C-alpha positions, 0 to 999 in steps of 0.5 A: 249655462253656455249653449256649447261649453268650450271646455268640452272642445278643449278636453275631448277630441270627440266633441270637436269631431262631432261638432264639425260633422254636425255643421256639415249635416246641418248645412245639407239638411238646410239645403234639402229642406229648401229643395223639398219646399220648392218641389212641393210648391211647384208640384201643387201649383202645377196640379192646381193651375195647369193640371200637369202630372207630378211624376218627376216632382214625386220622384224628386220628393222621394229622393229628398225624403230619403236623403233627409232620413239618411242624414238623420241616421248619420246624425244619430250615429255620429252623436252616439259615438261622440257621446261615448268618446267624450264620456270615456275621455272625461271619466279617464281625465277625472280619475287620473286627476283625482289620483294626482291630487292624492288620497287626502284630497279624495278624503275631502270629496264625497266618494259616493258623490264622485262615483255618481258623477262619473256614472249616472251624472256623465250618462246624462250627456247622451241627450246633450250630444244626441239631441241638443247639440244637433238642434243647436247646429240646425238652429244656427244654419237652417233659419238663415238659409230658409229666410234667405230663400224666402226673401227671393220670393216674398221679402215681406214674409221673410222680414216678418220671420226675421222680426219674430224669430228672435222672440224664441231665443229671448224666451229660451234664455228666460226659461233657461235661467230657471232650468239651470237652477232646477238642474243644479238642485236636482244634481245636488239632490241626487248626490245627497241621495247617493251619499246618504244611501252609501253611508247607510249601506256601509254602516248597516251592520253597525246599525243592525247591531245597535237596533237603529236600522229601522230609524234610517227608513225615515231619513232615506225617505226624506232624502228620496222625497227631496230628489223626487221634488227636485226631479218633478220641478225640472219636469214641470218647467220643461213642460211649461216651457215647451208649451210657451215656445210652441205657442209663440212659434204657432202665432208667428207662423200664423202672422206670416200666413195671414200676410201671405194670404192677403197678398195672394188674394190681391194678386200681389203674390203668385200661388207657387211662391205663396206655397213655398213661403208657407211651407218654409215658414214653420221650418224657420222656427222649428230648429229653435223650438227643438233647441228649447225642448231639448235644452231641458233633456241636456241640462242635467248632463251639462250640470254634471259636466260642470262638476267634472270641470270643477274637479279637473280645474283643481290645481295640482301641487307643484312638483319637482323634476329631479330623479336623483333621490338620495338612498334613504338606507343611508340618508336621514330624513328631516322635517323642519317647521312643518305646518299644515292646515286643511281647507275648511279648518281654522286650527292647523293639523301640524304646527311647527313640527320638527322630526329627524329619522335616522337610517335603520331607526324605529320611531313611534309617533304618539299623541291623542287622536287628531294630533296630526300623526297621520298628517306627518306620514302624508307630508312625507309621501307628498300627499299633503303640501305644507303651508310652511316648512320642508322635508329634507333628505340628503340636503335636498327638499323632497318637493324637488323630486318627481313624486313617483320616484320619491315615493318608491323609497317608502312602503305605506300601510294606512289606517284603512288598508286598500284591498282590491277584488282578487286573492290574498296573493294578488293583494300582497303582490301589488307592490311587487308583481314579480314576487314568487309564491315563496316570497309572498308566503314569507312576507305573510309569515312576517306579518303574522298571517302565516295561516292565510291561504294564498288563493283565499278570495278577497272582496272589494274593500277587503270583504271576506277578511276580518279587520285584523287580516286586512291589516296583516295583508297590507303589512305583508304587501309593504314588507314584500317591497324593497322600500328602505322606509316603512310608514306604518299607521297602527300596524298592529290594530286588531291583532291579539298580543301574541300575534302583535309580538310576532309582528314587532319582532319581524319588523325589527328584524328587517333592519329598515327605517320605520316610522310608525303611528302607535297607541298600543303600549307594546308597539311604543315600547318596541320603538327606539325613540318616541315623538309626541305629535302636538308637542315639541317634546321628544321622548327617548325610549 
C-alpha cells in the first residue's frame, strides 16, 4: 500500500488542500518541539547549576504548549473537513461513472458490495485523513529538524539517532505487507457479508413461503464468523506491530541516553546540551512510531479507496459526438451482424444477429430464456457495445451519436421496472416532469392501471405495489413520453387476460414503433412480425 496514493490527489481537490495545510502545520510543529526542548533544557540547567528562577522560561513554555495545542486543533479540523470533502467527491464520481457504464455493467457488480463500499467502506477514510496522513507529514518534517538541531549540540547523539531511525520504517514495511493482506481479506469478508445478508433479506418472503428461512441461520452465522475472524486477525497484527515499534524506539532512545550520560560524566558534554539532546531524542522517533500505529487504523479505508479507483478506472465505451439523430418516426432501424459476448462467458449472448424494424411496426422478439432477447434491447439503447456488428439509423451508426441524445428516441420498460420512493404520479412523470394530472391519468388508463390513485404511495423498488401494478406504472411512464420507439420487455407479465387485451389494444393505438420481448401467446399474436432470437429465421405474423 502506498503511503500517499497519488490518485487521491488527482481526483479529490480536498486531499491536495489538506496535504498543503498538513505540511505547514508539520513544519510549525517541528519548530515548536525544538523550541520547547531548548526552553526546558535551559530552565532545568539554570535551576540546577545557578539556582536562577524560571519565570520567563515558564511563560515561554506555556506559550509553546498553547501553540502546539492550537496546531493539534487546527490539524483535526482540517483533517475532518478534508475527509468529508474527499468522501463526498469519490462517492459522486463513482455514482456518475457507474451510471455512464450503464445498467448491464451494474448488473455484473454486486449491488450490495457497491453500496457497502460507498457507505461503510469510504467512511474508513476518516482515520486515514485524521490520523495517518498528519503523522506521515510529521514523520517527513519533524525528525529531520530534530536531528539537525541535535547535531549543533552533540554530533554523536545525532549520528546515533540517524543510524537507528531507519530501523522503524524497515519494520513498518515488513508489518505493512501483512497488514495490507489482512485488510483486503477483511474488506472482502465485509462485502460477502453485506451481499449475503442483502440476498437473504430480499428473498425472505420466498424463504418463509417454502419453510427455508431457518436454514439460512447457519449460512449467515458462517459468513459472520468469517468477517469476525478477519477483523480479529487485523487487530492482532495491529497490537503486535505496535509492541514491536515501541520496543525498537525505546531501545534506540536508551542507546542515545547511555552515550549522552557517559559523555556528561566525562565532562565532554554540558548539562544544558545533554538535557536538550535527551528531550529531543524521543521526539525524533515519535512521529515514525505514530505512523506505524495509525497505519492499521487507515488500512481499511485505503483498501476501500483501491476498490473505488478500480471502479473509476473501468474504461467507458467510446461514444460519438453527433447530435443530429434521425427521426425514428420515419426512419427504420437496422441491426447488422450483431455479436455480443459478456465478460466471463464463453458462449455469445447474440451471434451474428440481424434485424430490421420499420416505422410504426410492432415486432415481437421470441425465443427461449437466455437466447439474447433483452440483449437486443440493450444494444439498441447503447448499454452494451457489440463485439461485432452495428446499429444503423438513416445511414449512420448509432455509436456516432451522443448517447443521451440517441436514447431520447426510445422509451424502455425492462424486465424489472425501476420505481422510486414517492407516489404513482411521481413515478409516471419521471420521463416527462411537466405532464399534467390528466395526461398522467390517460397514460395509466392506456397501461391498464385506471384504478390506481395518482397519490398512492410507492416504496423503494416499487414496494406497496404488486408486480403487475409495478409493470403497469412503468408502461404508463413509457407511454407518457414522446419517444417514437417503445422497447418493452414482457410488458404484460403479471397481468390477467382481460387487462392484457386492454394493454395490447392501447399499444397498437399509439401508432409508434414497438419492439417487444414476448413469451405470452396473446402478445405474440398482436405483433405485425415475430423474430426468433437465437435463430436467423424470421417468422411473419
